[in-house]
N, C-alpha and C positions, 0 to 999 in steps of 0.2 A: 504494499500498499503506499504510495506516493504522499510525501507532507502538500497539503495545500498551498501552504505558504511558497514554496520550492515551485510549486506547478504556477502560481498565478506572476511570479517574479519571472519564469522563462515566457511563459505567453506574453505578456508586456514586453519583454526584450524580444521578443522574436515578431512584433508590431514594429514595434519600435528601429528596430537593426534586422530587417527581414533577409541580408545579406551573412547576416551573422557573422561580420569582419569584427565587431566590437568598437566601431565607431559612434552607436548613437547609444545614449544612457535615458536611464528613468528616474525620478523620484522614487524613495520607496515609501512615502505618502501616498501616491499613487497605486500603489501597489496593497497598501490597509485599505484604502477608501472603495475598491474595486471588491475587499474578503469583508468589511463591514463600513456600508456606507455610515450607519448611522453613528457608529463609536468607533472611527477609524483613528482615532488617538493612543486609543490603547490597544491596537493592533498594532502601531507603531512599532515599541520595543522587541515586539518578535519578530516582526518584518527583517529589523537591523539583525536582530541578532543569528535569524537563518539567515541571512547574508553574508555575515562575516564567516557562520560553519563554511559555506559554497564558497568562499574568498581563501580561508584556508586549504580545503581541497582544490585550487584552483580553476574551479566552476565559473567565478566571478568575479569582476573586480570593481572593488568599491573606490569610489575617486571622490577628490575634495578640488575643487577651483580645478578639475580639468585632471589632475594629477591621480594618482593609485596613493592610497593609504596606508599605510603600518599598520599591519590588521590588529596588533599589540598595544596601540598608542594612538587612536585619533576617537574625537566628537566633534559635534556641529552639524551643519546640513552637508550629506554626502548624498552621494547619485549612484548607480548601480549599472554597469554596460559587462558585454561579454569579455571575456580575457582575449588580450593574444597571444599568440605561443611562445613568445619569450615569458610573459605574466602567468603563464600556466606552469611552464618549466622552473620558474621560481618559486612557486608556492608549493610543488611537488618536491622541490627540492629542501624546503625549509622542514618538510613533514618530518619528523622523528623515525628513524629508519625500524621496519617492525621487524619483531623479536623474532629470532630464528628457533624453529622444533629441533633442540637437539635432543632426541631420545637414543638413550645408551642400551 
């Protein structure tokens, strides 16, 4: 079962950036308003948290003033966009290595 927030983010991005080249961005508030039009402010932190997780996986880029942010230290107004190949590679390189199963 997929996360409805994640689905909404990628649907909005598909409309904004149909070629999927990582050029166009969306506001997290637009995603929150689509999910809960009446109480979108309550949904906004959840959207931001989901976007942060997607950024750490290399599936999304969070930007501020058009530049990618440090996922460990950002605040304020942000936008979401699809990552470039270099941004995906950098995010995946930053992940901790997977533990190896060393069975004796």
